[in-house]
N, C-alpha and C positions, 0 to 999 in steps of 0.2 A: 504494499500500498504506499501510496507517495506521499511524503511528509512536505507541508509548505512552509516556509519560512520567512517572516518579515524582518526587514532589515532597515535600521535607521541610525543618523548620526546625530549627536545632540550635544548641547553646551557651547563651547568656543571652538572655534576650528584650530587646527593645528595641522603640521606637517605629518604624512604617514596614513592620514584616514582613508585615502583613495586606495593606498596599498592595501589596507585591510579589507575594503570592499571589494577590490579585485580578488583578494586571497579568499574571501568567503565566497566569491561567484565561481572561481576556479574548483575550489573543494567542493561546491554544490553540483557543478556539471559534472564533476567525475563519479558522483553517484548516480545511480538510475533512479532511485526512490525519492529523490529532494528536489524540490523546486524553491525559488527565490523570487521575491517580490521586495521592491524597496518603497519606503515612505519618504515624501519630500518633506524639506525643512524639520527635521526631528520629530518631536513628539505632536507639533502641529499638523503634520501630515497623517499621523496615526489618529489623532482626534477628530480631522476632518475628512478623513479617509481620502488622502491624495497620494496617488501612488505614482510609480517610475518602473517601466520596464527594464531590467537589467539584462536582457538578453539580446541578441542580434549583433554582437561585437561592441555592445555600449561599454564594455569593460576594457576594451583594448587601447593600450597606449595611456592608461590613468596610473600605472605604477609610480611614475615620477613626477606626477601632478601633485600641487600642494591643494589644500582645501578639500571640498568633498563634492562630487558630482551629485549627491542627493540633497545638498543644502543643508542648512544647520540653523537651529534656534535654541535659546536658553531656556525657552518655557518648559515646563513640566505639567503632565496632565492633572496634578492635584491643585496647581497654582496657574491656571491659564488667564491671559488678560481679559477683563470684562469691564462693562460700562462703570461699574461702581469699585472697581479694584481688580480682584481675581475670583475665579471660580473653579471650583473642583469638578474638573470633565473626566474624570477616572473612567466613569461609566461609558462615555463616549469612545474612550480607547477600547474599552473591553467590547463594545458592540461591533467595532471595525474590526478586531480580532476576529470575533466570531463570524462575522459577515464575510470576511474573506476567507475563512474556514483556515485558519492559520494553526499549525502545530506548535510553532516556536516564535519567539521574537528575540533577536539580536540588537542589542543595543551599543554603539561605540560612543563612549563619552567619558565624563569625570564624576566628580563627586556627588552633582546634582542628577546625573544620570543614575547612578548607583541608588541614590533615594528613591527615584522614580520607578525604577526598576523592581526593587523591592516591593515598593507599594503596588505594582501591576502584578507581581509575583503573588503577594497576598490577596489579590483580587481574583486569583485562579490562572493567571496566564503563565505560560512557560517562557520563563525569560532568563536570557544568557548576555551578560554584559562583557565587553571588551574595553580594558582601561585605557584611556587617553589624558594626556595633562602634560602641557608644555613645562609647568613647574615641579613636574614629578611628584605631586605630594598625595599620591593615592597609596594606602598600605596594602600591605600582602601581595606585592609584586617587586621585583628589582627596579624595574623601569617601566614607565608606560609610554605608550605611542605618542611622539611629538616630542618628548624630552631631548633626544640625543641632537635632532636637528636644532632645536631652541638654543641649545647650549653652543653647538658650533656656530651659529649666528652670531649670538652674544660674543663669544671668544674674538670672532674676527672684529667686531664691533670696537670692542676695547683695544684689540691689536692697533686698529686704524688710528685711533684715538691718541695713541701712544706717542707717534710722532708730532702730532699738533699740540700734545701738552708738552712735549719738550722743546719744541720751537718757539712757543708763546710764552713759557714759564708760567703755567696756569695749573691749576689743580681739575681736572677733568672727571666730573661725577657721572656715571653711568647708572641709570635706575632701570632694575629690571623686575620681571613678573614675580611675584612671590608674596602672597597675602599671609599665609601661615607658615610656608616653609621656605627654606632659603637654598635649596639644592640648586636651582640655576644659577643664581648669583655666586654662590660658592664654587660651583663647578667652573662656570665661565671665567670668573675672576682669577680663580687659581691657575686655570690654563692660560690666562692672558698675562699673569704677572702683576696682577693689581696690587697696588701699594697697600690699600685699605679694603676690607671687605666686611660690609655689615649686613646682617641676616637678622630675621624676626627672632628666630629660637634664642638669641642672646642680646638683651638690650645693651646698648653700647655706652661706654663712658667717653664723653666728648674730650676729657682731658687726655686720655690715651691717644685718640686719633690725631690731637693739636701735637702732642709731644713726638708721634711717630713723623708727622709730616716736618716737625721742626727739626728732627733728627737728619732728615734728608736734606733739609736746606743747609744746616751746618756742614754736612758732607758735600756741599757743591751741587745737589740735585734740586734744582729750584722748580720741580713740577711734581705732581703726584697724580696717579690714578686710583680713583675710588669706586668699587662697585657695590652698590647697595638695593637691597630689595625694596620693593615698593611699600612694605609694611615695616619696614626696620625702624624700631623706636629707640630714643633714647632712655637711659636709666631714668632720668629727669622727668620726661614725659610718663613713662611706665607709673612711676611712684604718684605723679598728679592724677593720673587717670584711677588708680586705685583710691586715692583721697577722694575722688570725685564720686566713685560708686559707693563709697562709705557714707558721702554727704547725701546722696540720692537716698540711700537707705536708711538715713536719719540717724547714723552712726557717728557724725562728726560734725561739729558746728564750723560755720565760717560763711563766707560771702557767696550766695547764690549766684550773683551777677558774674563774679570772678569765675566760677566754677562753668558756668553757662557760655560765657565767652570764650574760654579756652576750649571747650568741648566743640563748639562751633567752627573755631579755627581748625580742629583736627579732622572735622569732617568734610572741609572744603575741597579734598581731592587726594588722589594717591601721592602727588609729589609735595604736598605741603611740608610734612618733616623734611624732606630732600633739600627742599627749598631752604628752610631754616638751617639746615647744616651747612649749606653752602655759604650763607651770609657769615655764620659763625666762623667758619674756617677762613673767611677773607679777613675778617676782622682779627683773627688770632695770628695768620701766618703773614699777612699783608701780600699774599698771592690773589690774582683774580682765580675765581671760580667759574666753570661753566657746567650746565646741567645737559645730558642728554638722555632722553626717557625713549628707551627702544619700544616698550609697549607692544602692540601688535605686530611689529616687524619680525619678531622671532618667530611667529606662527607660520608665516608663509614661506613660499617657495619649494624647492626640489627637495624632498625628504632625502637625508642620509642613509648610505647603505645600512648602517645600524636600524635605523627606524624602519626601511623597509622590510629587513628580516624580521624584526620584532613583529611588525605589524601582520607578516605573512604568517609567522609562528603563531600568533595569537589567534589570526582568523581560521586556520586549520584546526586549532585546538577547540575554537568555538563550535565548528561544524560538527566536530566528533563528540562535543558535550550534547549537542541536538540530537544526534543519531543513537547516543547511550543514554538519552534521558537525564541528563545531569542538570537540572533546572534550579532557577533561583540562585545561581552561583556567577562568579565572575572568574575568567580565563586569567591565569596569570603566568609568569616566568619567574620562578625563585630559585636562587642558588644556579641558575643556568637550566634548571629542568621546568618542563612546562606541567602546570596542574591547576586546579582550580580552588577557590575559596567561597563560602556561603557568602552572600552579600550582607547578611546580619552582621558578620563580622569585620566589615570594613566601612559600613554606612556611617556618615557623621564623624568619620575619624581622619586624622592625617598623619602622613609619614614625614616625621621631623627629623632634622638633622641633629644628632647627639654629640656631645662632648668628646666622646671616644672615637668618633668617626676617622677613617684614615684620611679623609681630605682635610679636617681640623686640624690633624697632626702635622700633614703635610704644610699647612699653611704656615704654622708656627716654626716648622724646621726652616722655611725659607725666609722667614722674617716679615711675614705678611701680618699687620695689625688688624685684628679681630674686632678692636674696640671693646675687649672684655679680658680679664685675667680667669683664665680657667685652670682650676688646680691640678697639678701634676702636668702642665705643659709650660 
């Protein structure tokens, strides 16, 4: 009996998603009892029953393409845009699944896709998730699709800024994706020889950064490269936010206006804290600073060989999971071996950089300032 598989790509785009689509299509076509149907624009297509035929040579030539031929959206069934905010349209997704007589749904996406996949699984759908995340913050797997390409692009960007920083005697600050985890910033920063690397896991001491750059100035190196994750925070800011939280909970007295003003500043954008860092460094060092925000740049373009291989492996494993009835799970590659983990084990969790990670030790060994003193290093 033929099994029908639905496929969608959700969340933010990243390189390697088309490679995964191709891998799934190739694996399905190799099996006589499997069929594949694509849904357009992530969960929007599932909720609205908008499909794309993935046969007839559509998958030819997409291995090297960035983005996703299916289109993408951040919307999830349990929180779809509505006139008065959002609406739970999970039942619409279930109805489409049944109307299309699907036997499984494969979702390529990140943390929100995992959450949506778990919800659909609990609603009775047979769901398999393939992990993708340019910032590599999905737990349970060595790497997610898109990370290697993002790291390579970020490394090249920092490399290119090195000569400009040197020629102009400036501090070049490169802001990278990383709301909760600093894998992209740490990996690219270390690979490109950044002088300072700041990540969310370790709130930084500005004094240590200033001292590190000051030391370079004394040694005749009147420029520096700083790689900073978008959500890296100073120890001062973290302490203030903790005080604000206590204030909000009624556990601490103080000025509401001061707390509110600072919280408003914090929420103005990804680069707000980075801009403050740049200004403080100019004041302390006397060097001009410039900020480059890579943003979505690291998500596009041709995927690296590593991302193509990972996407192909995860795709093949995902189809195997469907064929063998392993549902409500995420395909992973852990310690080099392919396997799967329950969605419940990874939902609402983050893979964070730890103090004992080899990249942290490596950074210390080559004299990179991480803005914090870590015991034992």
